[in-house]
C-alpha positions as CSV (number, residue, x, y, z in Angstrom):
1,X,33.9,-19.6,-82.7
2,X,33.6,-23.4,-82.1
3,X,30.3,-25.2,-81.4
4,X,31.7,-26.5,-78.1
5,X,32.4,-23.0,-76.8
6,X,28.8,-21.9,-77.7
7,X,27.3,-24.9,-75.8
8,X,29.5,-24.3,-72.8
9,X,28.4,-20.6,-72.6
10,X,24.7,-21.5,-72.9
11,X,25.1,-24.0,-70.1
12,X,26.6,-21.4,-67.8
13,X,23.9,-18.9,-68.6
14,X,21.2,-21.5,-67.8
15,X,22.8,-22.3,-64.4
16,X,23.0,-18.6,-63.5
17,X,19.4,-18.1,-64.4
18,X,18.4,-21.1,-62.2
19,X,20.3,-19.6,-59.2
20,X,18.6,-16.2,-59.8
21,X,15.1,-17.8,-60.0
22,X,15.5,-20.1,-56.9
23,X,15.3,-17.3,-54.2
24,X,12.1,-15.9,-55.9
25,X,10.6,-19.4,-55.9
26,X,11.5,-19.9,-52.2
27,X,9.7,-16.8,-51.2
28,X,6.4,-17.9,-52.8
29,X,6.5,-21.4,-51.1
30,X,5.2,-20.0,-47.8
31,X,1.7,-19.2,-46.8
32,X,-0.4,-17.2,-44.3
33,X,-2.9,-18.2,-41.6
34,X,-5.5,-15.7,-40.5
35,X,-8.6,-15.9,-38.4
36,X,-10.4,-14.7,-35.3
37,X,-10.3,-15.8,-31.6
38,X,-13.6,-15.5,-29.7
39,X,-15.1,-16.5,-26.4
40,X,-17.0,-19.8,-26.8
41,X,-19.7,-18.7,-24.3
42,X,-20.4,-15.2,-25.4
43,X,-18.9,-14.9,-28.9
44,X,-17.1,-11.8,-27.9
45,X,-13.6,-11.3,-29.4
46,X,-10.6,-12.0,-27.2
47,X,-7.8,-9.5,-27.4
48,X,-4.1,-10.1,-26.6
49,X,-4.4,-13.9,-27.1
50,X,-1.2,-15.6,-28.2
51,X,-1.7,-17.6,-31.3
52,X,1.2,-19.7,-32.7
53,X,1.9,-22.6,-35.0
54,X,2.8,-25.7,-32.9
55,X,6.5,-26.8,-33.1
56,X,7.6,-23.5,-34.6
57,X,8.6,-20.1,-33.3
58,X,6.1,-18.1,-35.4
59,X,3.0,-16.6,-34.1
60,X,1.0,-13.4,-33.4
61,X,-1.2,-11.6,-30.9
62,X,-4.9,-10.9,-31.5
63,X,-6.0,-7.3,-31.8
64,X,-9.0,-5.8,-30.0
65,X,-11.3,-7.4,-32.5
66,X,-9.8,-10.9,-31.9
67,X,-8.2,-11.0,-35.3
68,X,-4.7,-12.4,-36.0
69,X,-2.4,-12.9,-39.0
70,X,0.5,-15.4,-39.0
71,X,2.9,-15.0,-42.0
72,X,5.7,-17.2,-43.2
73,X,3.9,-20.6,-42.6
74,X,5.3,-23.7,-44.4
75,X,2.8,-25.3,-46.7
76,X,0.9,-28.4,-45.5
77,X,-1.3,-29.3,-42.5
78,X,-0.4,-27.1,-39.6
79,X,-1.7,-27.2,-36.0
80,X,-2.5,-23.8,-34.5
81,X,-2.7,-23.1,-30.8
82,X,-4.3,-20.2,-28.9
83,X,-3.3,-19.3,-25.3
84,X,-4.8,-16.6,-23.0
85,X,-4.9,-16.2,-19.3
86,X,-8.3,-17.2,-18.0
87,X,-9.0,-19.5,-20.9
88,X,-8.3,-23.2,-21.7
89,X,-5.9,-23.9,-24.5
90,X,-7.6,-24.2,-27.9
91,X,-6.1,-25.9,-31.0
92,X,-7.2,-26.1,-34.6
93,X,-5.9,-27.5,-37.9
94,X,-5.3,-25.4,-41.0
95,X,-4.3,-26.6,-44.5
96,X,-1.9,-24.0,-45.9
97,X,-1.1,-23.8,-49.6
98,X,2.0,-22.3,-51.2
99,X,1.5,-18.6,-51.5
100,X,-2.1,-19.0,-50.2
101,X,-4.0,-17.7,-47.1
102,X,-5.8,-20.2,-44.9
103,X,-8.5,-19.1,-42.5
104,X,-8.9,-20.7,-39.0
105,X,-11.2,-19.3,-36.3
106,X,-10.8,-20.5,-32.7
107,X,-13.3,-20.4,-29.8
108,X,-11.8,-20.5,-26.3
109,X,-13.6,-21.7,-23.2
110,X,-13.1,-19.8,-19.9
111,X,-11.7,-21.6,-16.9
112,X,-11.7,-20.8,-13.2
113,X,-7.9,-21.3,-12.9
114,X,-5.0,-20.5,-15.2
115,X,-4.0,-23.5,-17.3
116,X,-0.7,-24.1,-19.1
117,X,0.8,-20.6,-18.4
118,X,3.5,-19.3,-20.8
119,X,6.9,-18.3,-19.5
120,X,9.8,-16.5,-21.2
121,X,13.2,-18.2,-21.1
122,X,16.5,-17.6,-22.8
123,X,15.3,-19.9,-25.6
124,X,12.0,-18.1,-26.2
125,X,8.4,-18.4,-24.9
126,X,7.3,-21.8,-23.8
127,X,4.5,-23.4,-21.8
128,X,5.4,-23.9,-18.2
129,X,4.6,-27.7,-18.4
130,X,7.2,-28.0,-21.2
131,X,10.0,-26.4,-19.1
132,X,11.8,-28.4,-16.5
133,X,13.1,-25.4,-14.7
134,X,11.7,-23.7,-11.5
135,X,10.1,-20.5,-12.7
136,X,7.8,-18.3,-10.6
137,X,5.6,-15.9,-12.6
138,X,4.1,-12.5,-11.4
139,X,1.4,-10.9,-13.4
140,X,2.6,-7.3,-12.9
141,X,0.0,-5.6,-15.0
142,X,-2.9,-7.1,-13.0
143,X,-1.3,-6.3,-9.7
144,X,-0.6,-2.7,-10.6
145,X,-4.2,-2.3,-11.8
146,X,-5.7,-3.4,-8.5
147,X,-3.2,-2.5,-5.8
148,X,-1.0,0.5,-4.9
149,X,2.5,-0.4,-6.1
150,X,5.3,2.1,-5.7
151,X,8.4,0.3,-7.1
152,X,9.8,-3.0,-8.2
153,X,10.2,-4.2,-4.7
154,X,6.5,-4.0,-4.1
155,X,5.8,-6.2,-7.1
156,X,8.0,-9.0,-5.7
157,X,7.2,-8.8,-2.0
158,X,5.4,-12.0,-0.9
159,X,4.5,-12.9,-4.5
160,X,7.2,-15.4,-5.6
161,X,8.3,-18.4,-3.4
162,X,11.9,-18.3,-2.4
163,X,12.3,-14.6,-3.1
164,X,13.2,-12.3,-0.1
165,X,12.8,-8.6,-0.6
166,X,14.6,-6.3,1.9
167,X,13.1,-2.8,1.3
168,X,14.9,0.5,1.8
169,X,14.3,2.4,5.0
170,X,14.1,5.9,3.3
171,X,12.5,7.5,0.3
172,X,14.5,6.6,-2.8
173,X,16.7,4.0,-1.0
174,X,17.5,0.8,-2.9
175,X,15.9,-2.5,-2.1
176,X,17.9,-5.8,-1.8
177,X,16.5,-8.9,-3.4
178,X,17.7,-12.3,-2.5
179,X,16.6,-15.5,-4.2
180,X,16.9,-18.6,-2.0
181,X,18.9,-16.8,0.7
182,X,22.5,-15.6,0.9
183,X,25.0,-17.7,-0.8
184,X,28.3,-15.8,-0.2
185,X,29.7,-13.6,2.6
186,X,32.1,-11.7,0.4
187,X,30.7,-11.8,-3.2
188,X,27.5,-10.2,-4.5
189,X,24.3,-12.0,-3.7
190,X,22.2,-9.9,-6.1
191,X,20.3,-11.7,-9.0
192,X,20.8,-10.6,-12.6
193,X,18.0,-8.7,-14.4
194,X,16.9,-9.3,-18.0
195,X,14.5,-6.6,-19.5
196,X,13.0,-7.5,-22.8
197,X,15.9,-9.8,-23.6
198,X,18.7,-7.3,-22.5
199,X,20.7,-7.7,-19.4
200,X,20.8,-4.6,-17.1
201,X,22.7,-3.7,-14.0
202,X,20.4,-3.8,-11.0
203,X,22.5,-4.6,-8.0
204,X,22.3,-2.4,-4.9
205,X,24.8,0.5,-5.2
206,X,25.2,-0.1,-8.9
207,X,25.1,3.7,-9.6
208,X,28.3,4.2,-7.5
209,X,26.7,7.1,-5.6
210,X,26.1,6.9,-1.8
211,X,23.6,9.4,-0.4
212,X,22.9,9.8,3.3
213,X,24.4,6.5,4.3
214,X,22.4,4.4,1.8
215,X,22.6,3.5,-1.8
216,X,19.8,3.8,-4.5
217,X,19.3,0.9,-6.8
218,X,18.9,1.2,-10.6
219,X,16.3,-1.5,-10.6
220,X,13.9,0.8,-8.8
221,X,14.2,3.1,-11.8
222,X,11.9,0.7,-13.7
223,X,8.4,1.9,-13.5
224,X,5.9,-0.7,-12.4
225,X,3.2,0.8,-14.8
226,X,5.4,-0.3,-17.7
227,X,5.8,-3.9,-16.7
228,X,3.6,-6.7,-18.2
229,X,5.1,-9.7,-16.3
230,X,8.0,-10.8,-14.1
231,X,9.4,-14.3,-14.1
232,X,11.9,-15.5,-11.4
233,X,14.3,-18.3,-12.4
234,X,16.2,-19.8,-9.6
235,X,18.4,-22.8,-8.7
236,X,20.7,-24.7,-11.1
237,X,18.3,-24.1,-14.0
238,X,19.1,-20.4,-13.9
239,X,22.8,-21.0,-14.5
240,X,22.0,-23.5,-17.2
241,X,20.0,-21.0,-19.1
242,X,21.9,-17.8,-18.4
243,X,25.4,-18.9,-17.4
244,X,27.3,-19.0,-14.1
245,X,26.7,-15.3,-13.5
246,X,23.1,-16.3,-12.8
247,X,23.9,-18.5,-9.7
248,X,22.0,-16.1,-7.5
249,X,18.9,-16.3,-9.7
250,X,17.5,-14.4,-12.7
251,X,14.6,-11.9,-12.8
252,X,13.1,-11.7,-16.3
253,X,11.1,-8.5,-16.9
254,X,8.8,-8.1,-19.9
255,X,7.5,-4.6,-20.5
256,X,4.1,-3.8,-22.1
257,X,3.6,-3.8,-25.8
258,X,0.9,-2.4,-28.0
259,X,-1.9,-4.6,-29.3
260,X,-3.3,-3.9,-32.8
261,X,-6.5,-1.9,-32.7
262,X,-7.8,1.5,-31.8
263,X,-5.6,3.6,-29.4
264,X,-6.3,2.9,-25.7
265,X,-5.5,5.6,-23.3
266,X,-5.0,5.0,-19.6
267,X,-4.5,7.8,-17.0
268,X,-3.4,7.0,-13.5
269,X,-3.0,9.2,-10.4
270,X,-2.0,8.4,-6.9
271,X,-2.2,10.6,-3.8
272,X,-0.9,9.6,-0.4
273,X,1.0,10.5,2.7
274,X,4.0,9.1,4.5
275,X,3.7,8.9,8.3
276,X,6.1,7.3,10.8
277,X,4.1,5.0,13.0
278,X,7.0,3.6,15.0
279,X,7.1,4.1,18.8
280,X,10.4,5.5,20.1
281,X,11.7,5.0,23.7
282,X,11.4,7.8,26.2
283,X,14.5,9.2,27.8
284,X,14.6,9.4,31.6
285,X,16.9,11.4,34.0
286,X,17.5,10.7,37.6
287,X,18.2,13.8,39.6
288,X,20.4,13.8,42.7
289,X,21.7,16.2,45.4
290,X,25.3,15.9,46.5
291,X,27.6,17.7,49.0
292,X,29.3,19.6,46.1
293,X,28.3,21.2,42.9
294,X,30.1,18.5,40.9
295,X,27.9,15.8,42.5
296,X,24.6,17.7,42.2
297,X,22.3,17.4,39.1
298,X,21.5,20.7,37.3
299,X,19.9,21.5,34.0
300,X,23.3,22.5,32.6
301,X,25.4,19.4,33.5
302,X,25.2,15.7,33.0
303,X,25.3,14.5,36.6
304,X,22.7,11.8,37.2
305,X,21.8,9.1,39.7
306,X,21.6,5.9,37.7
307,X,19.5,2.9,38.8
308,X,22.6,0.7,39.1
309,X,24.0,3.2,41.7
310,X,21.0,3.2,43.9
311,X,21.3,-0.4,45.3
312,X,25.0,0.2,45.8
313,X,24.2,3.2,48.0
314,X,26.5,5.5,46.0
315,X,23.7,8.1,45.4
316,X,20.2,9.0,46.4
317,X,17.7,9.8,43.7
318,X,15.7,12.9,44.4
319,X,13.3,12.8,41.4
320,X,12.9,11.4,37.9
321,X,12.0,13.3,34.8
322,X,11.2,12.0,31.3
323,X,11.2,13.4,27.8
324,X,10.4,11.9,24.4
325,X,11.9,13.8,21.5
326,X,9.4,12.3,19.0
327,X,6.3,13.0,21.0
328,X,6.9,16.7,21.5
329,X,5.5,18.6,18.4
330,X,8.2,21.3,19.0
331,X,11.2,19.0,18.8
332,X,10.1,16.0,16.7
333,X,12.0,15.6,13.4
334,X,9.1,13.5,12.0
335,X,6.2,15.0,10.1
336,X,3.8,14.1,7.2
337,X,5.3,13.6,3.8
338,X,3.0,13.8,0.8
339,X,3.3,11.7,-2.4
340,X,1.7,12.3,-5.7
341,X,1.9,10.5,-9.0
342,X,0.5,11.1,-12.5
343,X,1.0,8.8,-15.5
344,X,-0.5,8.5,-19.0
345,X,-0.1,5.6,-21.4
346,X,-1.4,4.7,-24.8
347,X,-1.2,1.6,-26.9
348,X,-2.5,0.4,-30.2
349,X,-1.6,0.3,-33.9
350,X,-2.1,-2.0,-36.8
351,X,-0.7,-5.3,-37.9
352,X,2.2,-3.5,-39.6
353,X,3.0,-1.2,-36.6
354,X,2.1,-1.7,-32.9
355,X,3.1,0.9,-30.3
356,X,3.1,1.5,-26.5
357,X,3.9,4.9,-25.0
358,X,4.1,5.8,-21.4
359,X,5.1,8.8,-19.3
360,X,5.0,9.4,-15.6
361,X,5.9,12.0,-13.0
362,X,6.3,11.2,-9.3
363,X,6.9,13.6,-6.4
364,X,7.5,12.0,-2.9
365,X,8.5,13.6,0.4
366,X,9.7,11.6,3.3
367,X,8.7,12.0,6.9
368,X,11.8,13.8,8.1
369,X,11.6,17.6,8.6
370,X,13.2,20.5,10.4
371,X,11.7,20.7,13.9
372,X,9.3,23.5,14.6
373,X,11.5,25.0,17.3
374,X,14.5,25.3,14.9
375,X,12.3,26.8,12.2
376,X,11.1,29.6,14.6
377,X,14.6,30.2,15.8
378,X,15.9,30.6,12.3
379,X,13.1,33.0,11.4
380,X,13.7,35.1,14.5
381,X,17.4,35.4,13.6
382,X,16.6,36.4,10.0
383,X,17.9,33.1,8.6
384,X,15.8,31.2,6.0
385,X,15.8,27.5,4.9
386,X,16.2,26.4,1.3
387,X,13.4,24.2,0.0
388,X,15.8,21.3,-0.1
389,X,16.4,21.8,3.6
390,X,12.7,22.0,4.6
391,X,12.3,18.4,3.1
392,X,15.6,16.6,3.6
393,X,14.1,13.3,2.4
394,X,12.7,13.7,-1.1
395,X,12.3,11.9,-4.4
396,X,11.4,13.5,-7.8
397,X,11.2,11.2,-10.8
398,X,10.2,11.4,-14.5
399,X,10.1,8.3,-16.6
400,X,9.1,7.6,-20.2
401,X,9.0,4.5,-22.3
402,X,8.3,3.7,-26.0
403,X,7.9,0.2,-27.4
404,X,7.4,-0.3,-31.1
405,X,6.9,-3.5,-33.1
406,X,7.2,-3.2,-36.9
407,X,6.4,-5.9,-39.4
408,X,8.8,-5.3,-42.3
409,X,7.8,-8.4,-44.3
410,X,6.3,-11.8,-43.7
411,X,9.8,-12.9,-42.6
412,X,11.1,-9.9,-40.8
413,X,9.9,-8.1,-37.7
414,X,11.7,-5.2,-35.8
415,X,11.1,-4.5,-32.1
416,X,12.4,-1.2,-30.7
417,X,12.2,-0.7,-26.9
418,X,13.5,2.5,-25.3
419,X,13.2,3.9,-21.8
420,X,14.4,7.1,-20.1
421,X,14.4,7.9,-16.4
422,X,15.5,11.1,-14.6
423,X,15.5,10.9,-10.9
424,X,16.5,13.3,-8.1
425,X,17.0,11.7,-4.7
426,X,17.7,13.6,-1.5
427,X,18.5,11.7,1.6
428,X,19.6,13.3,4.9
429,X,23.1,12.9,6.2
430,X,22.0,12.9,9.8
431,X,18.6,12.8,11.5
432,X,19.2,16.3,13.0
433,X,21.8,18.8,11.9
434,X,22.9,21.7,14.0
435,X,21.1,25.0,13.4
436,X,24.3,26.7,12.0
437,X,24.7,23.9,9.4
438,X,21.1,24.0,8.4
439,X,21.4,27.7,7.7
440,X,24.6,27.4,5.6
441,X,24.9,24.0,3.9
442,X,22.2,22.2,1.9
443,X,21.8,18.5,2.3
444,X,23.5,16.1,-0.1
445,X,21.7,15.4,-3.4
446,X,22.1,12.8,-6.2
447,X,20.6,12.4,-9.6
């Protein structure tokens, strides 16, 4: 074997060894920043504060003790920024060594107004002052905690400029949302919806099922208790970020996620009643007496003397009677519908695994009912009503959600978001059905 061949083989082996060592060396060139975020006035820890390295996409949320850990930081002098609603932005400088851990504690000062809010766009989270687009933000978690919110439409009503919410008129009916008005007479005017970075179908009638002359909307399947924030992007900026399909605007929904710390349980219950407070017009009948039976008003015919006929002298009105179907307790199709809701959620975890779990059950009856007179008639003729016929307007919904954030390594994180909704909606096909139909055919249902 020649000396030249031996030297060539040794050179190749050295090169292969260098390539094998380079990735290992690259992994040890990054460092970690850890610390604690507290209130400057009280010294208490601040949970759920967003801490990130300026001019990078890496960061972390503080746990219930105010602690945070940011991995995969490039060595050198790094500027760290802390953001939290109700506090002024706080920055600090940390010197990070290769494979070392730097400690940086930040004390935030409370402010009376929200400064430098953070919004979520197609390119990630940014401060609103750094974004040239028109974005309206709704703090859903705070609204749900302080006000009675039934569905997504309630979260957006009168809370975002330029957003018009047209609610459904019946229990379970879909709501129409218009951003900056109606732009087309023939095409869809619904915005697109992005939930945790995934586009979902949320237009009215998107489930292809029509019940009782109206269409449910899949966007109402989203439980308000599971939403952290809502951002509305409108105008040309929406099409720039999300494409031409977003010409009608974009609604970006961020669901709740767990914060590292001890488990936090939240139980919510709502009890209420649905009552129709509208005033309905009274029906009047003008009675007349004519020379023949065909021109005389009786209880079994439709002969009347109308007001327009009196000045013309074509009839003489004997008397006037009135009847309001909705004011008579025997004939009114309106009653009291009861609503109840129970939900339980828990969030917590560690730096390696954070979780958020939520489950809810809702039962809601509309105001429509079978009139008392019809119920007594059916009972007298040995005919009974099904439960679905006693409450022709009804909503029964079960929803669950599980969000998990797993830190596999300093460079890899996995987020798993899953939601499930089962909804039974019952809407009447007519305000009042005939007694024979009520005894034989149940109202339409959809699920």
